[in-house]
ROFIPA-880830 format. One line per 10 residues: for each residue x, y, z of N, C-alpha, C. Coordinates in Angstrom, 2 decimals, always signed. Layout:
BEGIN
X/Y/Z/X/Y/Z/X/Y/Z; ...
This chain:
BEGIN
+12.17/-11.89/-12.63/+10.94/-12.58/-12.94/+10.18/-12.80/-11.63; +8.85/-12.71/-11.70/+8.07/-12.83/-10.49/+7.23/-14.09/-10.49; +6.39/-14.19/-9.49/+5.45/-15.29/-9.40/+4.22/-14.78/-8.68; +3.16/-15.54/-8.72/+1.90/-15.08/-8.16/+2.00/-14.86/-6.67; +1.54/-13.71/-6.24/+1.50/-13.36/-4.82/+0.17/-12.67/-4.56; -0.18/-12.59/-3.31/-1.38/-11.89/-2.88/-0.95/-10.71/-2.04; -1.52/-9.55/-2.27/-1.20/-8.35/-1.51/-2.45/-7.89/-0.80; -2.37/-7.74/+0.52/-3.53/-7.36/+1.33/-3.22/-6.11/+2.14; -4.27/-5.39/+2.50/-4.14/-4.25/+3.38/-4.07/-2.93/+2.63; -3.65/-1.92/+3.34/-3.53/-0.58/+2.77/-2.79/+0.32/+3.73
-2.20/+1.37/+3.19/-1.48/+2.34/+4.00/-2.21/+3.67/+3.87; -2.83/+4.11/+4.97/-3.59/+5.36/+4.96/-2.68/+6.57/+4.85; -3.18/+7.62/+4.21/-2.44/+8.87/+4.03/-3.19/+9.96/+4.79; -2.51/+10.58/+5.78/-3.13/+11.59/+6.63/-2.26/+12.85/+6.63; -2.76/+14.02/+6.29/-4.06/+14.25/+5.68/-4.07/+13.71/+4.25; -5.28/+13.44/+3.72/-5.36/+12.90/+2.36/-4.75/+13.87/+1.34; -4.34/+13.31/+0.20/-3.81/+14.13/-0.89/-4.97/+14.87/-1.56; -4.75/+16.12/-1.91/-5.77/+16.89/-2.61/-5.75/+16.53/-4.09; -6.79/+16.94/-4.82/-6.84/+16.65/-6.25/-5.65/+17.30/-6.97; -5.26/+18.50/-6.56/-4.10/+19.16/-7.16/-2.82/+18.35/-6.96
-2.64/+17.80/-5.76/-1.46/+16.96/-5.49/-1.51/+15.65/-6.27; -2.70/+15.07/-6.39/-2.85/+13.82/-7.13/-2.50/+14.03/-8.61; -2.89/+15.16/-9.17/-2.61/+15.44/-10.58/-1.12/+15.60/-10.84; -0.33/+15.93/-9.82/+1.11/+16.07/-9.98/+1.84/+14.72/-9.97; +1.16/+13.68/-9.50/+1.77/+12.34/-9.48/+1.74/+11.74/-10.88; +2.57/+10.75/-11.10/+2.55/+9.98/-12.33/+1.18/+9.31/-12.42; +0.42/+9.49/-13.54/-0.93/+8.93/-13.64/-0.99/+7.42/-13.43; +0.10/+6.71/-13.65/+0.06/+5.25/-13.47/-0.17/+4.86/-12.01; -0.01/+5.82/-11.07/-0.25/+5.52/-9.66/-1.67/+5.84/-9.22; -2.51/+6.24/-10.15/-3.92/+6.46/-9.83/-4.70/+5.24/-10.26
-5.63/+4.80/-9.44/-6.38/+3.58/-9.70/-6.96/+3.60/-11.12; -6.89/+2.46/-11.78/-7.42/+2.24/-13.12/-6.63/+2.97/-14.21; -5.44/+3.44/-13.89/-4.67/+4.16/-14.90/-3.39/+3.44/-15.30; -3.00/+2.41/-14.59/-1.73/+1.80/-14.91/-1.68/+0.33/-14.53; -0.50/-0.22/-14.66/-0.31/-1.63/-14.38/+0.67/-1.79/-13.22; +0.55/-0.94/-12.23/+1.47/-0.96/-11.10/+0.99/-1.90/-10.00; +1.95/-2.34/-9.19/+1.60/-3.14/-8.03/+0.82/-2.32/-7.02; +1.15/-1.03/-6.91/+0.50/-0.14/-5.94/-0.12/+1.06/-6.65; -1.23/+1.53/-6.10/-1.89/+2.74/-6.59/-2.42/+3.53/-5.40; -2.77/+4.79/-5.66/-3.42/+5.63/-4.65/-4.92/+5.40/-4.77
-5.56/+5.08/-3.65/-7.02/+4.92/-3.62/-7.63/+6.32/-3.53; -8.36/+6.70/-4.56/-8.97/+8.03/-4.63/-10.46/+7.91/-4.34; -10.92/+8.66/-3.34/-12.35/+8.70/-3.04/-12.93/+9.99/-3.60; -14.16/+9.89/-4.01/-14.84/+11.01/-4.64/-16.10/+11.32/-3.85; -16.28/+12.58/-3.51/-17.48/+12.99/-2.77/-18.17/+14.11/-3.54; -19.48/+13.98/-3.69/-20.27/+14.99/-4.39/-21.07/+15.79/-3.36; -21.10/+17.10/-3.54/-21.83/+17.98/-2.63/-22.64/+18.97/-3.47; -23.94/+18.99/-3.24/-24.80/+19.92/-3.97/-24.87/+21.24/-3.24; -24.80/+22.34/-4.01/-25.01/+23.67/-3.45/-25.80/+24.48/-4.47; -25.98/+25.78/-4.25/-26.80/+26.60/-5.13/-26.18/+26.79/-6.52
-24.92/+26.46/-6.70/-24.26/+26.59/-8.00/-24.15/+25.26/-8.75; -24.66/+24.18/-8.17/-24.60/+22.87/-8.80/-23.96/+21.84/-7.90; -23.38/+20.85/-8.51/-22.73/+19.78/-7.76/-21.22/+19.97/-7.80; -20.63/+19.98/-6.62/-19.17/+20.10/-6.52/-18.61/+18.72/-6.14; -17.61/+18.28/-6.92/-16.99/+16.98/-6.67/-15.61/+17.20/-6.09; -15.35/+16.52/-4.98/-14.04/+16.59/-4.32/-13.40/+15.21/-4.40; -12.15/+15.19/-4.87/-11.39/+13.93/-4.94/-10.20/+14.03/-4.00; -10.00/+12.95/-3.23/-8.89/+12.92/-2.28/-8.21/+11.56/-2.33; -6.89/+11.55/-2.24/-6.12/+10.32/-2.18/-5.97/+9.90/-0.73; -6.63/+8.81/-0.34/-6.71/+8.45/+1.07/-5.82/+7.29/+1.50
-5.35/+6.48/+0.54/-4.56/+5.30/+0.92/-3.73/+4.79/-0.25; -2.71/+4.01/+0.09/-1.90/+3.29/-0.89/-2.35/+1.83/-0.81; -2.82/+1.29/-1.94/-3.40/-0.06/-1.96/-2.86/-0.84/-3.16; -3.20/-2.12/-3.23/-2.81/-2.96/-4.36/-3.45/-2.45/-5.63; -2.68/-2.42/-6.72/-3.22/-1.99/-7.99/-3.99/-3.07/-8.72; -4.02/-4.28/-8.20/-4.65/-5.41/-8.87/-5.58/-6.16/-7.93; -6.28/-5.47/-7.09/-7.11/-6.17/-6.11/-6.17/-6.89/-5.15; -6.47/-8.13/-4.84/-5.60/-8.88/-3.94/-4.54/-9.69/-4.66; -4.69/-9.90/-5.98/-3.72/-10.73/-6.70/-2.83/-9.87/-7.58; -1.58/-10.20/-7.65/-0.65/-9.53/-8.54/+0.56/-10.43/-8.74
+1.35/-10.13/-9.71/+2.57/-10.87/-9.94/+3.72/-10.06/-9.38; +4.50/-10.69/-8.54/+5.59/-9.97/-7.88/+6.79/-9.86/-8.82; +7.23/-8.65/-9.02/+8.43/-8.41/-9.81/+9.47/-7.68/-8.96; +9.34/-7.78/-7.65/+10.29/-7.13/-6.75/+10.14/-5.64/-6.72; +8.97/-5.13/-7.11/+8.84/-3.68/-7.22/+7.95/-3.05/-6.16; +7.33/-3.82/-5.29/+6.41/-3.25/-4.31/+7.11/-2.22/-3.43; +8.27/-2.56/-2.90/+8.99/-1.63/-2.02/+9.43/-0.39/-2.79; +9.92/-0.56/-4.01/+10.36/+0.60/-4.81/+9.20/+1.52/-5.12; +8.04/+0.96/-5.48/+6.87/+1.77/-5.78/+6.38/+2.49/-4.52; +6.34/+1.79/-3.39/+5.91/+2.40/-2.14/+6.84/+3.54/-1.77
+8.13/+3.33/-1.88/+9.10/+4.37/-1.56/+8.92/+5.59/-2.47; +8.67/+5.38/-3.76/+8.46/+6.48/-4.70/+7.24/+7.30/-4.30; +6.13/+6.62/-4.00/+4.90/+7.32/-3.61/+5.14/+8.12/-2.33; +5.80/+7.52/-1.35/+6.05/+8.19/-0.07/+6.90/+9.46/-0.29; +7.92/+9.37/-1.12/+8.78/+10.53/-1.38/+8.04/+11.65/-2.09; +7.03/+11.31/-2.88/+6.24/+12.32/-3.60/+5.15/+12.93/-2.73; +4.93/+12.38/-1.55/+3.85/+12.86/-0.67/+4.40/+13.29/+0.67; +5.46/+14.06/+0.67/+6.10/+14.54/+1.91/+5.12/+15.30/+2.80; +5.40/+15.30/+4.09/+4.58/+16.03/+5.04/+3.33/+15.29/+5.47; +3.24/+14.02/+5.16/+2.07/+13.23/+5.53/+2.44/+12.23/+6.61
+1.43/+11.73/+7.29/+1.57/+10.62/+8.22/+0.95/+9.41/+7.53; +1.59/+8.27/+7.67/+1.11/+7.05/+7.03/+0.74/+6.04/+8.11; -0.42/+5.41/+7.95/-0.90/+4.46/+8.94/-1.20/+3.13/+8.26; -1.10/+2.05/+9.01/-1.43/+0.73/+8.49/-0.26/+0.09/+7.78; -0.54/-0.90/+6.97/+0.51/-1.61/+6.26/-0.04/-2.56/+5.22; +0.85/-3.12/+4.44/+0.52/-4.10/+3.41/+1.22/-5.41/+3.75; +0.61/-6.51/+3.38/+1.22/-7.82/+3.57/+1.20/-8.55/+2.23; +2.36/-9.05/+1.81/+2.46/-9.84/+0.59/+2.60/-11.30/+0.97; +1.71/-12.15/+0.45/+1.72/-13.58/+0.69/+2.18/-14.27/-0.59; +3.32/-14.92/-0.56/+3.84/-15.61/-1.73/+3.27/-17.01/-1.88
+3.75/-17.70/-2.90/+3.27/-19.06/-3.15/+3.73/-20.05/-2.08; +4.94/-19.85/-1.57/+5.44/-20.74/-0.51/+4.84/-20.31/+0.82; +4.61/-21.27/+1.67/+3.92/-21.01/+2.94/+4.61/-19.96/+3.80; +5.93/-19.95/+3.85/+6.59/-18.98/+4.73/+7.19/-17.80/+3.95; +6.65/-17.53/+2.77/+7.06/-16.37/+1.99/+6.07/-15.24/+2.25; +6.29/-14.54/+3.35/+5.41/-13.46/+3.78/+6.27/-12.23/+4.04; +5.83/-11.10/+3.50/+6.59/-9.86/+3.67/+5.62/-8.76/+4.05; +6.02/-7.93/+5.02/+5.20/-6.80/+5.46/+5.85/-5.52/+4.99; +5.01/-4.58/+4.55/+5.48/-3.27/+4.12/+4.79/-2.22/+4.97; +5.57/-1.25/+5.40/+5.00/-0.13/+6.15/+5.86/+1.10/+5.91
+5.38/+2.22/+6.41/+6.10/+3.48/+6.27/+6.40/+4.00/+7.67; +7.62/+4.45/+7.88/+8.02/+4.99/+9.18/+8.85/+6.25/+8.97; +8.81/+7.13/+9.96/+9.68/+8.32/+9.90/+10.92/+8.13/+10.77; +11.02/+6.98/+11.41/+12.16/+6.63/+12.28/+12.50/+7.74/+13.27; +11.46/+8.37/+13.78/+11.64/+9.40/+14.81/+11.96/+10.79/+14.28; +12.01/+10.96/+12.96/+12.29/+12.26/+12.37/+11.05/+12.68/+11.57; +10.17/+13.51/+12.16/+8.94/+13.91/+11.47/+9.24/+14.50/+10.09; +8.41/+14.11/+9.11/+8.58/+14.62/+7.76/+9.62/+13.87/+6.94; +10.24/+12.84/+7.52/+11.28/+12.09/+6.83/+10.86/+10.63/+6.68; +9.69/+10.42/+6.10/+9.14/+9.07/+5.99/+9.87/+8.24/+4.95
+10.05/+6.96/+5.27/+10.66/+6.01/+4.34/+9.85/+4.72/+4.37; +9.83/+4.02/+3.24/+9.15/+2.74/+3.14/+10.11/+1.65/+3.55; +9.62/+0.68/+4.33/+10.47/-0.44/+4.72/+9.72/-1.75/+4.50; +10.49/-2.80/+4.37/+9.96/-4.14/+4.17/+10.52/-5.02/+5.27; +9.70/-5.90/+5.81/+10.15/-6.82/+6.86/+9.68/-8.23/+6.51; +10.61/-9.16/+6.53/+10.25/-10.57/+6.33/+9.49/-11.04/+7.57; +8.36/-11.62/+7.38/+7.55/-12.07/+8.51/+7.82/-13.53/+8.82; +7.83/-13.88/+10.07/+7.96/-15.27/+10.51/+6.57/-15.89/+10.54; +6.42/-17.00/+9.88/+5.15/-17.71/+9.89/+5.26/-18.85/+10.89; +4.33/-18.89/+11.84/+4.34/-19.90/+12.89/+3.03/-20.67/+12.84
+3.12/-21.99/+12.96/+1.94/-22.85/+13.03/+1.62/-23.08/+14.50; +0.41/-22.71/+14.92/-0.02/-22.96/+16.30/-0.97/-24.15/+16.28; -0.59/-25.18/+17.01/-1.39/-26.39/+17.08/-2.45/-26.27/+18.16; -3.51/-27.08/+18.08/-4.60/-27.00/+19.08/-4.10/-27.17/+20.52; -3.00/-27.90/+20.73/-2.51/-28.09/+22.10/-1.69/-26.89/+22.59; -1.58/-25.83/+21.74/-0.85/-24.63/+22.16/+0.62/-24.60/+21.72; +1.13/-25.74/+21.23/+2.52/-25.76/+20.79/+2.65/-25.04/+19.45; +3.88/-24.63/+19.14/+4.13/-23.89/+17.91/+5.30/-24.49/+17.14; +5.22/-24.42/+15.83/+6.29/-24.84/+14.93/+6.43/-23.78/+13.85; +7.64/-23.65/+13.30/+7.81/-22.79/+12.14/+7.18/-23.48/+10.96
+6.58/-22.69/+10.07/+5.97/-23.27/+8.87/+7.05/-23.90/+8.02; +6.81/-25.08/+7.50/+7.84/-25.75/+6.69/+8.02/-25.05/+5.36; +9.22/-25.11/+4.83/+9.55/-24.56/+3.51/+9.12/-25.55/+2.44; +8.48/-25.09/+1.42/+8.06/-25.96/+0.32/+8.75/-25.55/-0.93
């Protein structure tokens, strides 16, 4: 069972996924097609030429499937790992941050190849939340 969390950020995909590659993914991972915590952000570009308008779609990032709000069911890491495994040969940049209801319930998600190119894996890291006071002193955020 989950509880309300906020998911911010995005993980860029370089080079972007082509429309052919996007069509091979489970449609629930395409924006507006499912109820997943994560989806592929697809950008669409139109180009006019002498034969008409050509539309190019590319998957450029992994983002929250529900804007900034979603209910955590412990599936963000599993979904991220699934997407990464289906998009081999890419470089991933940036990261996602999940903010839970409790003040120090913060988790970061990113993708790393751990020094082995082409062997990307999704990882999760518990973040330390620190309160910085105006006088420069710091305290750990209290647990609620």
